[in-house]
MIFI-418753 format. One line per 4 residues: number of its first residue (from 1); their letters; for each residue x, y, z of N, C-alpha, C. Coordinates in Angstrom, 3 decimals. Example, Ala and Ser with C-alpha at 12.3 -4.5 7.8 and 13.67 -1.06 7.14 Angstrom:
2
1> AS> 13.190:-5.690:7.800:12.300:-4.500:7.800:13.200:-3.300:7.800  12.850:-2.250:7.080:13.670:-1.060:7.140:12.900:0.030:7.870 $
end
This chain:
185
1> MKGK> 102.235:78.908:121.352:101.536:79.269:122.562:100.041:79.122:122.273  99.528:77.944:122.348:98.127:77.685:121.995:97.217:77.817:123.196  96.053:78.409:122.957:95.000:78.436:123.955:95.257:79.304:125.167  96.170:80.270:125.088:96.441:81.130:126.235:95.273:82.092:126.460 $
5> EQGE> 94.862:82.217:127.690:93.787:83.149:128.036:94.381:84.520:128.330  93.762:85.560:127.808:94.174:86.925:128.109:92.894:87.694:128.393  92.593:87.913:129.665:91.321:88.528:130.017:90.200:87.626:129.543  89.267:88.174:128.803:88.136:87.411:128.284:88.430:86.844:126.896 $
9> TRIL> 89.513:87.282:126.265:89.817:86.874:124.903:90.770:85.683:124.915  90.437:84.677:124.148:91.276:83.486:124.052:92.236:83.632:122.876  93.529:83.537:123.147:94.543:83.590:122.107:94.757:82.158:121.614  94.440:81.926:120.351:94.594:80.592:119.772:96.049:80.285:119.432 $
13> RRAV> 96.761:81.307:118.969:98.191:81.156:118.671:98.821:82.528:118.657  100.071:82.595:119.115:100.844:83.839:119.113:102.096:83.617:118.275  102.417:84.596:117.462:103.644:84.568:116.662:104.278:85.950:116.737  105.562:86.030:116.436:106.258:87.308:116.344:106.944:87.338:114.986 $
17> MNVS> 106.762:88.436:114.269:107.298:88.579:112.924:108.175:89.817:112.858  109.325:89.714:112.197:110.168:90.878:111.917:109.738:91.466:110.587  109.492:92.781:110.567:109.071:93.455:109.350:110.095:94.543:109.031  110.650:94.476:107.843:111.675:95.423:107.395:111.030:96.626:106.709 $
21> PKQS> 111.665:97.818:106.799:111.116:98.992:106.114:111.114:98.857:104.588  111.837:97.893:104.043:111.862:97.689:102.594:110.701:96.816:102.110  109.948:96.206:103.029:108.907:95.264:102.636:107.609:95.979:102.265  107.068:95.603:101.109:105.885:96.252:100.551:104.807:95.230:100.222 $
25> LWFA> 103.559:95.562:100.534:102.445:94.670:100.233:102.244:94.479:98.735  102.740:95.403:97.915:102.568:95.298:96.465:103.333:94.108:95.895  104.237:93.503:96.686:105.031:92.363:96.206:104.641:91.049:96.869  103.520:91.006:97.564:103.108:89.796:98.287:102.944:88.594:97.363 $
29> WSPN> 102.451:88.796:96.163:102.188:87.677:95.248:103.048:87.747:93.989  104.168:88.467:94.043:105.034:88.632:92.877:105.718:87.333:92.499  105.983:87.174:91.203:106.771:86.022:90.773:108.234:86.196:91.187  108.985:85.126:91.191:110.422:85.199:91.473:111.175:85.338:90.167 $
33> PIPG> 112.198:86.141:90.054:112.541:87.194:91.012:111.550:88.351:90.893  111.485:89.144:91.931:110.568:90.290:91.930:111.043:91.310:90.896  110.189:91.635:89.930:110.561:92.642:88.931:110.054:94.030:89.321  110.553:94.579:90.423:110.052:95.866:90.909:110.299:96.998:89.933 $
37> PEGE> 109.330:97.907:89.760:109.465:99.000:88.804:110.584:99.983:89.144  111.011:100.021:90.399:112.086:100.948:90.771:113.242:100.207:91.440  113.519:98.993:90.943:114.676:98.240:91.400:114.446:97.346:92.593  113.197:97.188:93.050:112.922:96.327:94.200:113.227:94.877:93.845 $
41> GESS> 113.678:94.130:94.860:113.978:92.714:94.699:113.391:91.921:95.850  114.005:90.781:96.164:113.481:89.883:97.204:113.330:90.557:98.558  114.184:91.540:98.873:114.075:92.209:100.186:112.771:92.983:100.309  112.061:93.193:99.210:110.790:93.922:99.246:109.586:93.015:99.446 $
45> RPQF> 109.783:91.699:99.366:108.656:90.781:99.572:108.255:90.821:101.043  106.968:91.026:101.336:106.542:91.145:102.741:106.496:89.803:103.463  106.611:89.859:104.782:106.462:88.675:105.628:104.982:88.322:105.729  104.694:87.048:106.030:103.301:86.658:106.217:103.192:85.631:107.327 $
49> DAVE> 101.982:85.469:107.838:101.667:84.428:108.807:100.369:83.776:108.345  100.296:82.464:108.487:99.087:81.734:108.109:97.996:81.984:109.140  96.768:82.126:108.659:95.620:82.321:109.540:95.436:81.067:110.381  95.197:81.249:111.674:94.986:80.127:112.608:93.560:79.602:112.472 $
53> DGAS> 93.431:78.275:112.365:92.103:77.656:112.304:91.267:78.075:113.505  90.028:78.446:113.276:89.105:78.818:114.344:89.170:80.277:114.748  90.140:81.034:114.210:90.257:82.453:114.568:89.204:83.278:113.823  88.733:84.337:114.484:87.816:85.268:113.833:88.424:86.674:113.757 $
57> QVQL> 89.516:86.890:114.512:90.207:88.177:114.522:91.703:87.939:114.655  92.473:88.969:114.303:93.904:88.969:114.544:94.256:90.305:115.202  95.043:90.213:116.271:95.500:91.411:116.973:96.977:91.583:116.656  97.338:92.746:116.135:98.716:93.045:115.740:99.247:94.146:116.644 $
61> TVLD> 100.438:93.924:117.229:101.018:94.887:118.153:102.514:95.014:117.886  102.982:96.235:117.619:104.419:96.485:117.485:105.012:96.420:118.880  106.058:95.590:119.055:106.595:95.359:120.402:107.483:96.487:120.907  108.136:97.224:120.035:108.980:98.336:120.476:108.693:99.536:119.585 $
65> TSKR> 107.823:100.421:120.039:107.414:101.564:119.227:108.458:102.677:119.186  109.577:102.494:119.887:110.627:103.518:119.837:111.529:103.336:118.616  111.440:102.189:117.947:112.263:101.973:116.749:111.801:102.922:115.652  112.766:103.348:114.834:112.492:104.360:113.818:112.937:103.855:112.447 $
69> WRHH> 112.294:104.355:111.407:112.712:104.085:110.040:112.245:105.233:109.172  112.680:105.227:107.942:112.316:106.311:107.027:112.162:105.759:105.611  111.362:106.463:104.842:111.100:106.042:103.470:112.058:106.690:102.486  113.076:107.330:102.999:114.029:108.067:102.178:115.327:108.124:102.978 $
73> PSAD> 116.487:108.131:102.322:117.747:108.169:103.092:117.898:109.372:104.019  117.160:110.443:103.795:117.271:111.643:104.606:116.697:111.425:106.011  117.460:111.772:107.039:117.032:111.571:108.433:115.804:112.405:108.791  115.522:113.467:108.043:114.354:114.285:108.367:113.045:113.634:107.912 $
77> RESG> 113.126:112.437:107.377:111.921:111.716:106.936:111.642:110.516:107.841  112.092:110.575:109.057:112.009:109.441:109.985:110.683:109.434:110.741  110.165:108.213:111.000:108.949:108.091:111.795:108.885:106.721:112.439  107.834:106.498:113.199:107.609:105.227:113.873:106.470:104.458:113.228 $
81> PNGL> 105.916:103.439:113.910:104.957:102.531:113.287:103.639:103.165:112.869  103.275:104.313:113.446:102.045:104.976:113.034:102.256:105.887:111.835  103.540:106.156:111.495:103.827:107.058:110.396:103.418:108.488:110.688  103.094:108.802:111.943:102.509:110.108:112.251:103.517:111.236:112.355 $
85> DGSQ> 104.808:110.937:112.489:105.789:112.013:112.472:105.896:112.566:111.059  105.683:111.702:110.104:105.622:112.101:108.709:106.918:112.636:108.165  106.872:113.003:106.915:108.017:113.556:106.221:108.348:114.925:106.792  109.589:115.103:107.165:110.090:116.372:107.694:109.257:116.855:108.881 $
89> GIPD> 108.744:115.919:109.688:108.012:116.274:110.886:106.592:116.752:110.631  106.129:116.680:109.395:104.763:117.109:109.075:103.813:116.000:109.513  102.880:116.272:110.437:102.061:115.202:110.993:101.044:114.598:110.031  100.762:115.245:108.912:99.746:114.709:108.017:100.340:114.390:106.651 $
93> DARD> 101.388:113.564:106.620:102.058:113.212:105.381:101.487:111.899:104.844  100.225:111.931:104.464:99.566:110.744:103.914:99.709:110.752:102.399  99.950:109.570:101.843:100.155:109.476:100.398:99.387:108.308:99.812  99.025:108.469:98.571:98.435:107.408:97.774:99.588:106.668:97.088 $
97> LENQ> 99.297:105.665:96.297:100.325:105.006:95.494:100.727:105.982:94.395  102.027:106.359:94.355:102.480:107.389:93.429:102.930:106.835:92.084  103.319:105.577:92.034:103.753:104.956:90.783:102.803:103.798:90.504  101.927:103.978:89.540:100.895:102.980:89.258:101.449:101.686:88.671 $
101> QYKS> 102.749:101.642:88.339:103.359:100.399:87.847:103.383:99.321:88.926  103.255:99.708:90.201:103.206:98.717:91.277:101.901:97.934:91.257  100.873:98.506:90.688:99.559:97.852:90.601:99.455:97.250:89.199  99.905:95.986:89.067:99.960:95.403:87.731:99.777:93.893:87.765 $
105> SNLN> 99.350:93.360:86.641:99.213:91.901:86.531:100.584:91.231:86.545  101.659:91.926:86.139:103.015:91.355:86.181:103.451:91.046:87.607  102.972:91.836:88.559:103.312:91.622:89.971:102.210:90.884:90.721  101.153:90.477:90.026:99.975:89.861:90.660:99.387:90.785:91.722 $
109> SDGI> 99.430:92.082:91.452:98.950:93.067:92.433:97.811:93.921:91.889  97.281:93.586:90.736:96.240:94.421:90.134:94.914:94.348:90.881  94.779:93.414:91.826:93.571:93.332:92.644:93.720:93.945:94.022  94.865:94.579:94.295:95.071:95.239:95.588:94.420:96.622:95.541 $
113> ILSQ> 93.682:96.934:96.605:92.990:98.227:96.675:93.607:99.072:97.794  94.000:100.275:97.441:94.405:101.290:98.417:93.309:102.342:98.364  92.355:102.263:99.295:91.138:103.071:99.196:91.313:104.524:99.613  92.411:104.821:100.324:92.642:106.207:100.743:94.122:106.385:100.994 $
117> PIHL> 94.635:107.628:100.925:96.038:107.856:101.252:96.332:107.419:102.694  97.529:106.901:102.909:97.965:106.411:104.222:99.266:107.128:104.576  99.477:107.374:105.866:100.718:108.020:106.313:101.929:107.222:105.843  102.930:107.940:105.348:104.176:107.295:104.953:104.770:106.529:106.133 $
121> NKLV> 105.349:105.385:105.846:106.030:104.532:106.827:105.090:103.805:107.778  103.789:103.939:107.619:102.853:103.285:108.528:102.833:101.784:108.268  102.763:101.010:109.353:102.628:99.565:109.232:101.241:99.260:108.671  101.194:98.412:107.624:99.947:98.068:106.949:99.864:96.551:106.768 $
125> AIFE> 98.660:96.067:106.476:98.424:94.629:106.315:97.479:94.380:105.147  97.533:93.147:104.639:96.577:92.708:103.627:96.351:91.211:103.822  95.120:90.763:103.597:94.795:89.340:103.733:94.824:88.653:102.374  95.306:87.414:102.382:95.156:86.534:101.226:93.871:85.748:101.443 $
129> INNS> 93.079:85.599:100.394:91.808:84.888:100.459:91.906:83.643:99.576  91.518:82.492:100.113:91.509:81.233:99.348:92.850:80.898:98.697  93.960:81.199:99.390:95.300:80.846:98.907:95.631:81.395:97.532  95.128:82.574:97.198:95.456:83.122:95.887:95.588:84.642:95.947 $
133> APTP> 96.264:85.170:94.939:96.456:86.616:94.836:95.121:87.294:94.568  94.947:88.529:95.057:93.723:89.262:94.729:93.688:89.576:93.236  92.505:89.619:92.689:92.321:89.960:91.279:91.347:91.131:91.196  91.261:91.781:90.041:90.274:92.860:89.916:88.842:92.375:90.209 $
137> NEPS> 88.555:91.097:89.940:87.218:90.558:90.220:87.044:90.173:91.690  88.136:89.826:92.369:88.124:89.488:93.797:89.236:90.271:94.487  89.036:91.568:94.689:90.094:92.414:95.238:90.291:92.229:96.742  91.415:92.745:97.225:91.728:92.762:98.653:92.261:94.146:98.998 $
141> SILE> 91.842:94.678:100.139:92.203:96.042:100.537:93.387:96.073:101.488  94.229:97.086:101.326:95.299:97.358:102.276:94.662:97.959:103.524  95.036:97.439:104.693:94.465:97.875:105.969:95.531:98.568:106.802  95.148:99.654:107.459:96.077:100.377:108.320:96.207:99.662:109.665 $
145> VGAA> 97.445:99.506:110.131:97.709:98.865:111.414:98.306:99.870:112.386  99.405:100.523:112.008:100.093:101.419:112.926:100.749:100.630:114.037  100.780:101.176:115.249:101.425:100.508:116.383:100.620:99.329:116.901  99.297:99.338:116.672:98.450:98.238:117.143:97.094:98.319:116.449 $
149> ATLD> 96.533:97.141:116.183:95.187:97.074:115.601:94.631:95.678:115.797  93.320:95.584:115.907:92.625:94.300:115.891:91.761:94.292:114.637  91.979:93.280:113.789:91.287:93.194:112.515:90.389:91.973:112.488  89.178:92.141:111.967:88.292:91.005:111.736:88.789:90.253:110.509 $
153> LPLD> 88.750:88.916:110.590:89.203:88.123:109.456:88.124:88.077:108.381  88.511:88.315:107.134:87.553:88.137:106.053:87.235:86.650:105.880  86.094:86.351:105.313:85.711:84.978:105.024:86.766:84.343:104.120  87.184:83.136:104.433:88.158:82.367:103.647:89.560:82.967:103.631 $
157> ATKI> 89.918:83.806:104.625:91.282:84.338:104.719:92.242:83.187:105.026  93.392:83.169:104.345:94.382:82.105:104.550:95.719:82.618:105.080  96.066:83.888:104.787:97.320:84.486:105.255:97.095:85.961:105.512  97.985:86.522:106.351:98.069:87.966:106.502:99.501:88.364:106.175 $
161> FLGF> 99.651:89.404:105.350:100.956:89.957:105.000:101.107:91.297:105.704  102.342:91.606:106.147:102.641:92.888:106.789:103.748:93.591:106.024  103.648:94.898:105.913:104.668:95.703:105.255:104.514:97.149:105.682  105.268:98.028:105.019:105.210:99.453:105.319:104.675:100.215:104.120 $
165> HDGR> 103.919:101.261:104.403:103.361:102.065:103.318:104.386:103.085:102.844  104.429:103.228:101.544:105.228:104.236:100.878:104.510:104.502:99.569  104.727:105.616:98.965:104.080:105.910:97.690:104.767:105.246:96.519  106.066:104.925:96.705:106.874:104.327:95.649:108.280:104.060:96.182 $
169> HWTN> 109.067:103.299:95.469:110.516:103.161:95.672:110.900:102.666:97.068  110.609:101.403:97.353:110.916:100.818:98.663:112.403:100.525:98.842  113.204:100.567:97.760:114.623:100.211:97.865:115.423:101.203:98.693  114.976:102.451:98.807:115.757:103.428:99.579:115.254:103.580:101.014 $
173> NEGE> 114.305:102.753:101.445:113.834:102.816:102.828:114.923:102.292:103.760  115.062:102.934:104.898:116.099:102.575:105.865:115.515:102.537:107.257  116.266:101.917:108.179:115.863:101.913:109.574:115.838:100.516:110.142  115.266:100.416:111.341:115.252:99.161:112.079:114.044:98.309:111.718 $
177> DMQV> 114.255:97.001:111.723:113.120:96.094:111.561:112.211:96.228:112.775  110.916:96.088:112.546:109.926:96.098:113.629:109.568:94.662:113.988  109.475:94.383:115.267:108.928:93.098:115.712:107.451:93.320:115.968  106.628:92.513:115.288:105.181:92.627:115.422:104.644:91.338:116.031 $
181> QIDW> 103.942:91.481:117.137:103.297:90.326:117.779:101.949:90.108:117.096  101.692:88.852:116.723:100.458:88.478:116.040:99.708:87.514:116.935  98.544:87.924:117.416:97.698:87.068:118.238:96.452:86.722:117.435  96.264:85.432:117.207:95.066:84.947:116.515:94.013:84.681:117.571 $
185> L> 92.878:85.354:117.474:91.811:85.306:118.479:90.581:84.578:117.932 $
end
């Protein structure tokens, strides 16, 4: 869908991506097979979309915010794309990365920055710059998306990856895949 006008904003390309609750940004640049510290495998590799030529922003929108998932098999840990229901209904269940083994050169993730705790189960994104994994010298930050967000593209961005935030152990995440609409502006 190239060149569609939406109000004053020109959509250069629209895509729809399915994002599973098992997908984690920490595995975006992992070697095959994924050697996850807590048993993660290929199902944990996040989906990505290539940056559209000429775009300066990307608008991300979850198409059905009623879908639910959880970061633990227990139903009391269920939430939606903003992660705001939190663990056991606690509205402020924000977590940092709890297992530092996810941030490693073995996973090509040692340049990923999580600058602040994020709500569990929240939809998050990260950009690839110059077709390569982030490094400690050229890091890339995890960005909060939730149900919807418009993000400015970093200089030389080549891909955007989408996944769900969790502090650790993506293998036990359950629930429905989210359909995310990606509009390159």
